[in-house]
MISEFI-181228 format. One line per 4 residues: for each residue x, y, z of C-alpha. Coordinates in Angstrom, 1 decimal. Example, Ala and Ser with C-alpha at 12.3 -4.5 7.8 and 13.67 -1.06 7.14 Angstrom:
% residues 2
12.3/-4.5/7.8 ~ 13.7/-1.1/7.1
% end
This chain:
% residues 298
-5.1/16.2/14.3 ~ -4.0/14.2/16.7 ~ -2.5/14.2/20.2 ~ 0.6/13.2/22.0
1.8/13.0/25.5 ~ 5.0/11.7/27.3 ~ 6.2/11.0/30.5 ~ 10.1/11.5/31.6
10.5/9.7/35.2 ~ 12.7/11.3/37.3 ~ 11.9/9.1/40.6 ~ 11.4/6.0/41.8
7.2/7.2/42.5 ~ 6.8/8.1/39.5 ~ 8.2/4.7/37.7 ~ 6.3/2.9/39.8
3.5/4.3/38.8 ~ 4.4/5.3/35.2 ~ 1.6/3.3/33.1 ~ -0.7/4.2/35.3
-0.2/8.4/35.1 ~ 0.8/7.9/31.1 ~ -2.6/6.6/30.8 ~ -4.6/9.6/32.3
-2.7/12.1/30.4 ~ -3.4/10.3/27.1 ~ -7.2/9.8/28.2 ~ -6.9/14.0/27.9
-6.0/13.8/25.0 ~ -8.8/11.8/23.3 ~ -10.6/14.3/21.4 ~ -7.5/14.8/18.9
-7.9/11.6/18.5 ~ -10.6/9.0/18.0 ~ -9.4/6.4/15.2 ~ -6.8/4.0/17.4
-4.2/4.9/20.1 ~ -0.7/3.3/21.0 ~ 2.1/3.9/23.5 ~ 5.5/3.1/23.8
6.9/2.1/27.5 ~ 11.0/1.6/28.1 ~ 10.8/-0.5/31.1 ~ 12.4/-3.8/32.3
16.0/-3.8/31.0 ~ 17.6/-7.0/29.1 ~ 21.4/-6.8/29.8 ~ 23.6/-6.9/26.7
23.3/-10.8/25.5 ~ 19.0/-10.8/24.7 ~ 16.5/-8.3/23.0 ~ 13.1/-8.1/23.4
11.1/-8.5/20.3 ~ 7.4/-6.7/20.6 ~ 5.2/-9.1/18.2 ~ 0.7/-7.5/16.9
-0.8/-10.4/15.4 ~ -4.1/-9.2/13.9 ~ -6.4/-12.1/16.1 ~ -7.0/-11.8/20.3
-6.1/-15.7/20.4 ~ -2.4/-16.4/18.7 ~ -0.3/-19.7/19.5 ~ 1.8/-17.3/20.7
4.2/-20.8/22.7 ~ 4.5/-22.1/19.0 ~ 6.1/-18.8/17.9 ~ 8.6/-19.1/21.1
9.4/-22.6/20.2 ~ 10.2/-21.6/17.1 ~ 12.1/-18.9/18.3 ~ 13.7/-21.2/20.9
14.9/-23.0/17.7 ~ 16.2/-19.9/15.6 ~ 18.1/-18.1/18.1 ~ 18.8/-21.3/19.7
18.5/-20.5/23.2 ~ 15.7/-19.9/26.4 ~ 13.2/-17.5/25.0 ~ 10.5/-16.1/27.6
7.1/-13.9/26.6 ~ 4.7/-12.0/27.9 ~ 1.4/-11.2/26.7 ~ -0.7/-8.4/26.1
-4.1/-8.8/24.0 ~ -3.4/-9.3/20.7 ~ 0.5/-8.3/21.1 ~ 3.4/-10.4/22.5
6.9/-9.5/24.2 ~ 9.2/-12.1/23.5 ~ 12.7/-11.8/25.3 ~ 15.5/-13.4/23.4
19.4/-14.3/23.6 ~ 20.5/-12.2/20.6 ~ 19.8/-9.4/18.6 ~ 17.2/-8.3/16.2
18.4/-8.7/12.9 ~ 16.7/-10.4/10.3 ~ 14.0/-10.7/12.2 ~ 11.6/-9.3/9.9
12.4/-11.4/7.5 ~ 12.0/-14.8/9.9 ~ 8.5/-13.2/10.6 ~ 7.6/-13.2/7.6
8.8/-16.9/6.3 ~ 7.9/-18.5/9.7 ~ 4.8/-16.5/11.1 ~ 3.4/-14.1/8.1
0.8/-13.0/10.3 ~ 2.7/-11.4/12.8 ~ 3.9/-8.2/12.4 ~ 7.5/-6.7/14.8
6.8/-3.8/15.9 ~ 9.9/-2.9/18.4 ~ 13.1/-4.1/19.5 ~ 15.9/-3.9/21.4
16.6/-3.5/25.1 ~ 13.7/-2.0/27.3 ~ 11.3/-0.6/24.5 ~ 8.1/-2.2/24.5
5.5/-0.7/21.8 ~ 1.2/-1.4/22.2 ~ -1.3/-0.1/20.1 ~ -4.8/-0.7/18.6
-8.0/0.8/17.0 ~ -9.8/2.2/19.7 ~ -9.9/5.5/21.9 ~ -7.2/5.2/24.2
-9.5/4.2/27.0 ~ -10.7/1.3/25.2 ~ -6.8/0.1/23.9 ~ -5.6/1.1/27.4
-8.1/-1.7/29.2 ~ -6.8/-4.1/26.1 ~ -3.4/-3.7/27.2 ~ -3.8/-3.0/31.0
-1.3/0.2/30.6 ~ -2.2/1.2/34.2 ~ 0.1/-1.5/35.6 ~ 2.9/-1.2/33.4
6.0/0.2/35.6 ~ 9.2/2.0/33.9 ~ 11.7/4.6/33.5 ~ 9.6/7.0/30.4
7.4/6.6/28.0 ~ 5.3/8.4/24.8 ~ 1.5/8.2/24.1 ~ -0.6/9.1/21.0
-3.5/9.3/19.8 ~ -4.6/9.7/16.1 ~ -6.7/11.6/14.0 ~ -6.4/9.7/10.9
-5.5/11.6/7.9 ~ -2.9/10.9/5.4 ~ -3.2/6.6/6.1 ~ -5.9/3.9/6.4
-7.2/3.5/10.2 ~ -5.6/0.6/10.9 ~ -3.6/-1.2/14.4 ~ -0.5/-0.5/12.2
-0.6/2.7/10.9 ~ -0.9/3.7/14.4 ~ 1.6/5.6/16.3 ~ 4.4/5.0/17.8
6.5/4.1/14.8 ~ 9.7/2.0/15.9 ~ 12.7/1.9/12.8 ~ 15.4/1.6/15.5
16.3/-0.6/18.8 ~ 14.7/1.4/21.9 ~ 13.8/4.5/18.9 ~ 10.4/5.5/18.7
8.7/8.4/17.3 ~ 4.9/10.2/17.8 ~ 3.9/12.9/15.6 ~ 1.3/15.8/15.7
0.9/17.1/11.9 ~ 1.9/16.0/8.2 ~ 4.5/15.8/6.3 ~ 4.8/17.5/2.8
7.6/15.3/1.5 ~ 7.8/11.9/3.2 ~ 7.5/9.7/-0.7 ~ 10.3/11.2/-1.8
12.5/10.8/1.6 ~ 11.0/7.0/1.8 ~ 12.1/6.0/-1.5 ~ 15.7/8.0/0.0
15.6/6.1/3.4 ~ 14.4/2.3/2.0 ~ 17.9/2.5/-0.3 ~ 19.8/3.5/3.0
18.4/-0.4/4.6 ~ 15.7/1.9/6.7 ~ 12.3/-1.0/6.4 ~ 9.7/0.8/6.1
6.0/-0.9/7.1 ~ 3.0/1.1/5.8 ~ 2.9/4.6/4.7 ~ 2.2/6.9/7.3
4.7/9.5/7.1 ~ 4.8/9.6/10.6 ~ 6.7/6.2/9.8 ~ 9.1/8.4/7.5
10.3/10.5/10.0 ~ 11.2/7.6/13.0 ~ 13.0/6.3/9.8 ~ 14.9/9.5/8.7
15.6/9.7/13.2 ~ 16.8/6.0/12.8 ~ 18.9/6.5/9.6 ~ 20.9/9.6/11.2
21.4/7.7/14.7 ~ 23.4/4.9/12.7 ~ 25.5/7.6/10.9 ~ 26.6/8.7/14.2
24.3/11.6/15.1 ~ 23.0/11.6/18.7 ~ 19.6/12.4/18.7 ~ 19.9/16.2/18.8
22.1/16.3/15.9 ~ 19.4/14.3/13.9 ~ 16.4/16.4/15.6 ~ 18.5/19.7/14.4
19.4/17.8/10.5 ~ 15.4/16.9/10.3 ~ 14.8/20.7/10.1 ~ 16.2/20.6/6.9
15.1/17.9/5.5 ~ 11.5/17.2/6.9 ~ 9.2/19.4/5.1 ~ 5.7/20.0/6.4
4.5/20.8/10.2 ~ 5.4/18.4/12.8 ~ 5.5/18.5/16.2 ~ 7.6/15.6/17.5
8.7/13.2/20.5 ~ 10.9/10.8/20.2 ~ 12.1/8.2/22.3 ~ 15.6/5.8/23.0
17.0/3.8/25.4 ~ 17.4/6.2/27.8 ~ 15.5/9.3/27.2 ~ 13.6/11.2/25.4
12.9/14.8/22.6 ~ 11.0/17.4/22.1 ~ 10.9/19.6/18.8 ~ 8.6/21.7/17.3
9.3/22.7/13.3 ~ 10.4/26.3/12.3 ~ 7.2/27.5/12.3 ~ 5.2/25.6/15.4
1.7/25.7/14.5 ~ 1.0/22.4/15.5 ~ 0.4/22.9/19.7 ~ 2.5/21.6/22.1
3.6/22.0/26.6 ~ 6.1/20.9/28.6 ~ 6.6/20.8/32.3 ~ 8.9/19.7/35.0
9.2/19.0/38.4 ~ 11.6/17.4/40.6 ~ 9.8/14.4/40.0 ~ 8.8/14.2/36.5
8.9/15.9/32.8 ~ 6.3/15.8/30.6 ~ 4.7/17.3/27.7 ~ 2.2/17.1/25.5
-0.3/18.6/22.7 ~ -2.4/20.1/24.8 ~ -2.0/21.2/29.5 ~ -5.0/19.6/30.0
-3.2/16.3/30.0 ~ -0.6/17.3/32.5 ~ -2.2/18.4/35.0 ~ -3.4/15.0/35.8
-0.2/14.7/37.0 ~ 1.0/14.6/40.7 ~ 2.5/18.7/41.8 ~ 1.2/19.7/38.1
-0.1/23.0/39.3 ~ 3.9/23.8/41.2 ~ 5.5/22.5/37.8 ~ 8.0/24.4/35.5
6.1/25.1/32.2 ~ 6.7/26.4/29.1 ~ 5.5/26.1/25.1 ~ 8.2/25.2/23.9
10.6/27.0/20.9 ~ 10.2/26.7/17.6 ~ 13.2/24.8/15.8 ~ 14.5/24.2/19.2
15.4/20.7/20.6 ~ 14.7/19.3/24.1 ~ 16.2/16.6/25.8 ~ 16.7/13.9/28.6
18.1/11.6/29.2 ~ 18.7/9.2/32.4
% end
């Protein structure tokens, strides 16, 4: 079943409490998915010469300082990092290229879950409230964020199988629904250089969007193309460096609601998640039309 939420800030007041508002929204979706939860938040942008890498450890206690030293040698420059729960976000002087292979060789128990100039992903098994507390999501500020609470129906209940999935720089996707042709698409996309870490169909959807963007599509074009290429029932919420987009499949049997005020744009699987936001009672609110892309950018 799963529950999706998204929040796009249009004011500094929302940015300053983005983590708190998104957390309240995600908790409202608990009954739609008790197996795991996660958020992607866009915040603290780096300059053009640096990249943020968020990595996941199987243990709460990890020698993150040693990883920092090793990364400093790899990038031949200063590396800074911030630890939350069993994850750490490193800021490195360079790009993400080759880092997955490097981690596999030097720290095989670590997994890269996001990279880019602004994106950070935090996810874990358990209820949304537990995941929020584990990573102190309430205290985070940012420009926009997506969240997901999962009822696992198509792959294992593990942290790595949890949403959001990131398959390109500053790109992430959360998904409510199921795809019937994800195994075939996974083989096709791997030949195009897309790296997959799980057998989750949502990661294939994220990989498809990443592939289309690499070919020159903008986000709206990539989502429109997915209507023909992705077979199944779904509501997608996709985050990028400067915005996010929402789309339902042509049949649109998976629920979704969008609302907008002068201060924010929000989407959720159910209105109850939007109702917790300030000014929700006066918001312009609607059900997204099937097979139509809705997008916002800063």
